[in-house]
C-alpha positions in Angstrom: 37.7 3.7 73.8 37.3 5.4 70.4 39.9 4.8 67.7 40.1 7.8 65.3 41.9 7.8 61.9 42.0 10.8 59.6 42.2 8.9 56.3 42.5 11.9 54.0 43.5 15.5 54.6 43.2 17.0 51.1 40.6 19.5 49.8 39.5 20.1 46.2 41.8 17.5 44.6 44.1 14.7 45.7 47.9 15.1 45.7 50.7 12.5 45.9 50.6 11.2 49.5 47.4 13.2 50.3 44.0 11.6 49.7 40.7 13.6 49.8 38.9 14.2 53.0 37.6 11.3 55.1 37.5 10.4 58.8 37.0 6.9 60.2 36.3 5.9 63.8 35.9 2.5 65.5 34.0 1.7 68.6 33.0 -1.6 70.1 33.1 -3.4 66.7 31.2 -0.7 64.8 32.9 1.7 62.4 31.8 5.1 61.3 32.8 7.4 58.4 32.5 11.1 58.0 32.8 12.0 54.3 34.1 9.7 51.6 36.4 11.6 49.2 38.1 9.9 46.3 40.5 7.3 47.5 38.8 6.6 50.8 38.7 2.8 50.4 42.3 2.7 49.4 43.3 4.8 52.5 41.3 2.3 54.7 43.2 -0.6 53.2 46.6 1.2 53.6 45.7 1.7 57.2 45.0 -2.0 57.6 41.4 -1.4 58.8 38.3 -3.1 57.3 35.4 -1.7 55.3 33.1 -4.5 56.5 32.1 -3.0 60.0 31.2 0.4 58.6 27.6 0.9 60.0 27.3 4.6 59.6 28.4 7.1 56.9 27.9 10.8 57.6 28.3 13.5 54.9 29.1 17.1 55.7 27.9 18.3 52.2 27.8 17.1 48.6 30.9 18.6 46.9 32.8 16.0 45.0 35.9 16.0 47.2 33.7 14.8 50.1 31.6 12.1 48.4 33.1 10.9 45.2 34.7 7.9 46.8 31.3 6.4 47.8 30.5 4.1 44.9 33.8 2.2 45.1 33.5 2.0 48.9 30.0 0.5 48.7 31.1 -2.0 46.1 34.0 -3.1 48.4 31.6 -3.4 51.3 29.3 -5.5 49.2 32.2 -7.7 48.1 33.1 -8.2 51.8 29.9 -10.1 52.3 28.3 -7.5 54.4 24.5 -7.9 54.7 23.7 -5.7 57.7 22.0 -2.3 56.9 24.2 0.8 56.5 22.9 4.2 57.9 23.7 7.3 55.9 23.3 10.8 57.4 23.5 14.0 55.5 21.9 17.3 54.4 18.6 17.4 52.5 18.9 15.6 49.1 21.0 12.8 50.6 18.9 9.9 49.0 18.8 11.6 45.6 22.6 12.2 45.6 23.5 8.8 46.8 21.2 7.0 44.4 22.7 9.0 41.5 26.2 7.9 42.4 24.9 4.3 42.7 24.3 4.1 39.0 27.7 2.3 38.9 26.9 0.3 42.1 23.2 -0.6 41.6 23.1 -3.9 43.4 24.3 -4.3 47.0 23.6 -7.1 49.5 22.7 -4.7 52.2 20.0 -2.0 52.8 20.8 1.7 53.0 18.8 3.6 55.5 18.8 7.4 54.8 18.5 10.0 57.5 18.3 13.5 56.1 19.1 16.5 58.3 16.3 19.0 57.9 17.1 21.5 60.8 20.0 23.5 62.1 20.9 20.8 64.6 19.9 17.2 64.9 21.0 14.3 67.1 21.1 10.6 66.2 21.8 7.7 68.4 23.2 4.7 66.5 24.9 1.7 68.3 27.1 3.3 71.0 27.5 6.6 69.1 25.6 9.8 69.8 25.9 11.8 66.6 25.1 15.5 66.7 24.9 17.4 63.4 25.2 21.2 63.4 24.9 23.6 60.5 28.0 25.6 59.5 28.6 28.3 56.8 29.7 27.2 53.4 28.6 28.1 49.9 26.1 25.1 49.9 24.3 23.5 52.9 27.0 22.0 55.1 27.1 20.4 58.6 29.7 19.6 61.2 29.5 16.6 63.5 30.2 15.9 67.1 30.5 12.2 68.1 30.0 11.4 71.7 30.4 8.2 73.6 28.5 8.6 76.9 29.7 6.9 80.0 27.4 5.7 82.8 28.1 6.3 86.5 29.9 3.8 88.6 28.1 0.9 90.0 27.1 1.5 93.7 26.1 -1.7 95.5 25.0 0.2 98.6 22.6 2.3 96.4 21.3 -0.9 94.8 20.6 -2.4 98.3 18.9 0.8 99.5 16.6 0.7 96.5 15.9 -3.0 97.2 17.1 -4.1 93.8 17.5 -7.9 93.6 21.1 -8.8 93.1 20.3 -11.0 90.1 19.4 -7.8 88.1 22.5 -5.8 89.0 24.5 -6.8 86.0 21.7 -6.1 83.5 21.0 -2.7 85.1 24.7 -1.8 84.8 24.4 -2.4 81.1 21.5 0.1 80.8 18.6 -2.3 80.7 15.2 -1.5 82.4 13.6 -4.5 84.2 10.0 -5.0 85.3 9.0 -7.7 87.8 5.7 -8.1 89.7 4.6 -4.6 88.9 8.0 -3.1 90.0 10.3 -1.3 87.5 14.0 -1.3 88.1 16.1 1.3 86.2 19.9 1.8 85.9 19.9 4.9 88.0 18.8 2.8 91.0 22.3 1.1 91.0 24.5 3.7 89.3 26.1 7.0 90.4 26.0 10.2 88.3 27.1 9.9 84.7 30.8 10.3 84.2 32.6 12.2 81.5 32.5 10.4 78.2 34.5 10.9 75.0 33.8 13.7 72.5 35.2 14.2 69.0 34.2 17.2 66.8 34.8 17.3 63.0 34.2 20.4 60.8 35.3 21.2 57.3 34.3 23.7 54.6 33.0 26.6 56.7 33.7 30.1 57.9 34.4 30.3 61.7 30.8 30.7 62.9 29.6 30.4 66.6 27.9 27.0 66.1 31.3 25.4 65.6 32.8 26.5 68.9 29.5 25.9 70.7 29.3 22.3 69.5 33.0 21.6 69.9 33.0 22.8 73.5 35.2 20.5 75.7 36.0 18.1 72.9 38.8 15.6 73.5 39.7 16.1 69.8 38.7 18.8 67.4 39.4 18.2 63.7 38.9 21.4 61.8 39.7 22.5 58.3 42.7 24.7 57.7 42.4 25.4 54.0 45.0 28.2 54.1 48.0 28.6 56.2 49.9 31.3 54.4 49.7 34.9 55.3 47.4 37.1 53.1 44.9 34.4 52.4 42.1 35.8 54.6 40.2 37.4 51.7 40.3 34.2 49.7 39.1 32.2 52.7 36.2 34.6 53.1 35.3 34.5 49.4 35.3 30.7 49.2 33.8 30.2 52.6 36.8 28.4 54.1 39.1 28.9 57.1 42.7 29.8 57.8 44.9 28.1 60.3 44.6 31.0 62.7 40.8 31.1 62.4 40.6 27.4 63.3 42.9 28.0 66.2 40.6 30.7 67.5 37.7 28.3 67.5 39.7 25.7 69.3 40.7 28.2 72.0 37.1 29.4 72.4 35.8 25.9 72.6 38.4 24.9 75.2 39.2 21.6 73.4 42.1 19.4 74.4 43.7 19.0 71.0 43.1 20.2 67.4 44.1 18.6 64.1 44.1 20.8 61.1 42.9 19.2 57.8 41.3 19.8 54.4 44.3 21.7 53.0 44.3 23.6 49.7 46.3 21.8 47.0 48.6 24.9 47.0 49.5 24.2 50.6 52.2 21.6 50.1 54.0 21.8 53.5 51.4 22.9 56.2 54.0 22.5 59.0 55.8 25.7 57.7 52.8 27.8 58.6 51.5 26.4 61.9 53.5 28.6 64.4 51.1 31.5 64.4 48.1 29.1 65.0 50.0 27.5 67.9 50.4 31.0 69.4 46.6 31.1 69.6 46.0 27.5 70.6 49.1 25.6 71.6 48.0 22.0 71.0 47.4 22.5 67.3 48.7 19.8 65.0 49.0 19.7 61.2 47.6 16.3 60.4 48.8 14.1 57.6 46.9 11.2 56.0 46.6 8.2 58.4 47.0 10.2 61.6 45.5 8.1 64.3 44.7 8.4 68.0 42.8 6.3 70.5 40.6 8.4 72.8 40.1 6.9 76.2 37.8 7.4 79.1 39.3 9.4 82.0 40.5 7.3 84.9 38.2 7.5 87.9 
């Protein structure tokens, strides 16, 4: 199962009861962040989650409302006695930007491993996460992310017997291990059925509604998408600043056939998003105006 918490839903500047943008997930003891706006570490503490297990931090882009909370977060992680490396993923310039912010957090008890995205789409496999980055359309280089948790096929003892797999290896093969014995190689597919549907989460902020978003969000269990503007008559402003309206986000959700969409990254002028969501729900019914701390546990489908 994948725990998902939208820590902050604000764009540009924080408001009372609205932190800047950040998403946190938890999976098998490993936590992941996408973006780290001002106040992220406070939002994590308010949620009752811990900064210590954060193994991966992904950045969509390097505007301040998406990264300005990083130095404080790193200091808190260091003070939590973390010593394991932290992987950071982001557009070109990642190491330079992070090291500039670390002027106020120069000494950390853990290594930072930088993985810069250099093409339109890239995939990273870290712990049990498959992280797919895809380029979107903002006024600086910006990426969305799909997080997938693959699920292997069911164990089939009759298949294992047909393939003459020694029973002592069945458990290890179910866990994905390859085993070699006396010149024979035993692989997981020799004891498992076809892969089952896993879990998929897609996150996108700061973009116009371009095809890459719907393509990469296709069939997501949860699609978290920016809704910078909900009021009528904001379409030209959205185009000028390379952002999205509620209805544009809903159009992407419908096209991608996602199961649920949360709107986020609201303009500071959008004080009560709920007042403007009806039109978006007319396009994609399962649209929700997220608030800080909104949480959901995504589960594998029952067999």
